[in-house]
N, C-alpha and C positions, 0 to 999 in steps of 0.2 A: 715213280718218276724215273725216266731213263738216265743213264750216265751222261754227265756233262763233259764234253770234249774241250779241254782247256787248250785252245789254239794260241800259239805264239806268233806264227808267221801268218799274217792276214793276206787274203787273196785280193789285193788292191787292183790287180790287172784283169780280173775276171768280171763276171756279171754283178750288177749291184745287189741282186737278190742273194747271191752267194756271199758277198761281203757282209750284207746285213745279218744273214744267218750266222756267220762266223763271229760277228760282234756280239750277237745275242748269247752265243755259247760261252762267252767269257763273262761270268757273273760280275755285276758291278752295282750292287745295291748301295745306296748312299753311305758314305764313309768307308766303302770297300772298293774303291775304283782303281787301286794300284795295278792290278793285273791287266786291266784293260788299258790304262794309261801307258803301261810298259809296252804293250803290243803296238799301240798307236805311235808311240815315240819311235819304236824300231822301224815301223813302216815309213814314217816321215823321213827318218834319217837315211833311208835308202834312196831318196830323191835328192840328187846332187844340187838341184836348183833351189833348195829350201835351206833356210837357217832355222834350226830347231832349238827350242828352249823348254825347260821343265821347271815349274815352280809348284812344289807339292805334287798333287795329282792333276795339275793343269798342264797341258801340252800346247805349246804355241809354235807355229811354223810361219815364216814370212819369206816372201820373195822381194827382190829389190831390182826392178827393171827401170826405175826412174821415169815412170809414166806421169808422175805428178798427182795422181789420184789413187787413193787407197781404199779398199773395200775389206770389211771384216766379214768372214763367214764363221759362225760360232754354233756350237752345240754342246749340250751337257752329256757327260758319260754315265751318270748314275740313273738308276731305276728305282721304282718302288719295290717293296719286298716281293719275293717270288710267291706264286700261287698255283703250283702245279703246272707252270707254263715254261719249263725248261726241260730239255734243250729246245732250240728253235727248229722250225721245219718249213720247207717250201712245198706248198700244195696248190695246184692249179694256177701257178704263176704268182701266188701271193705268199708273203712271209708271215709266219705266225711265231709267237714267242714273247717272252718278257721284254718289254721295251721296243718291240718291233716298230711301233708307231711313235712312241714317246721315249727316247727319240733316236734309236739306233739306226733307223732308216735315214734320218737327216744326217747323222754322223757319217754313215756310209757314203752319202753323196759328197759331203765335204772332203772326206778322206780320199775318195776316188779322184776328185778334182785336184786336190793338193798334190797327189803323187803322179797324176797322168798329164796334167796341163802344165807344161814347163814354161810357156810364154803367154800368159794371159794378157789381155789388152789393158789391164790395170794392175797396179800392185795389190797384192792380196795378203791379208793376215788371217790365218786359220787358227781358231781357238777351240780347243776341246777341254771343257772344264768340269770340275767336280761339284757335287753337293748342291744341285739345283732343286731337288725334290724335298729338301728339308729346310730348317730355319735359315733365314737370310744371313745370319752371322757366319754360316759355314760356306756360303756360296762362293764358288771359285772366281767368278767375275768380280765379286767384292774384294777378294784377296788380291787379284791383279790390280784393281783400282788403287789399293793401298800400297802395294809393294812394287809394282811395275806398270804404272799408268801409261807408259809410252806404248805398250802393246795395244791399248784401247784407242789410240789416236787414229782416226780415219775420217773419210768424207761420207761414208755410208756403211751401214752394217745390216746384216741379215742373220737373224737367229733361225736355225733350221728346224724349228718346231713344226709339228704337223698342222697343215692348214688346207688340206685337200687341193694342193697345188695352186692355191690362190695367195696373192700377196696381201697380208694384213698389216695395217699400220699400227695395230696394237691389239690387245686382247682384254677380256673381262678381268678386272682386278677387284680390289677392295677399297672402300672409303671409310675413314674414321673421322667422325665429326663430334663436336661437343656443342650442344644446344642448351641455352638457358631460356626458360619461359616463365611467365608470371601469371598467377591466378589469384583467386580470393577464396579462402577456406570457408566451409560451411558444414553444418552437421549433416550426416548422411540422410537423415530423415527430412531435411529441408535442402536438398542438394541444389535446387533451383535458385537458392539465395546466394550461391557462390559462383565462381568461374573456374572450370577445370583447366588447369595449365596444359595438360596433355592434349585435350581437345583443341585448345588454342594453337598449339604447336603444329597439329596436323594440317590445319588450313593455311598457316602462315610460314613459320620457320622451316618446316619440312616440305613445303610445297615444291621446292626445286627438285625433289627426288622423283616426282611424277614423270617428267620426260625420260629419265633413266629407266624407269620401270617399263614405259611404253616401248623403248628401244629394245629392251631385252625380251619382250613378249613375242 
């Protein structure tokens, strides 16, 4: 693996691909986002139109143009563990490296907008947060909700997760349910004399799962 160039000054005024590559080259595996948060905080503070705040390794920047409508652009700083994919590289107009897609590309877009667009048509809050790839108890958005909920107040929010340039109202998640079913026991040699509770649940209590399965297929 090549040597990783720890960049402090981010090229926010250049091409998005260059900025994304620079972000990749600052390792930020979950729970180790400080170096990247430091660099982003420094870049945001260079933009005089922004008010910048830091809570842990969560960096928040806001503008206040009194438009009456506020939009949040948010992205997480952490990545999954490295797998021989550092440093980043640009090849054929594409960026490769740890977190290029999820989600330093999105962070690069938000950071570029934050530093380059001084007078947007709405008020904007930019949130760069820690620990999205791990347990929810560490998630930076959760910490903001507990300690500084005013930064999450907005009329609209966009998480800059990869979506192939399409707007997605949500994404696949998890569902946890508790189902109670009733049957009638019988000896295994005379199973027809009983009623299998699991078989009963499949056609009744769990039937609502079928539309979800069809949607995901």
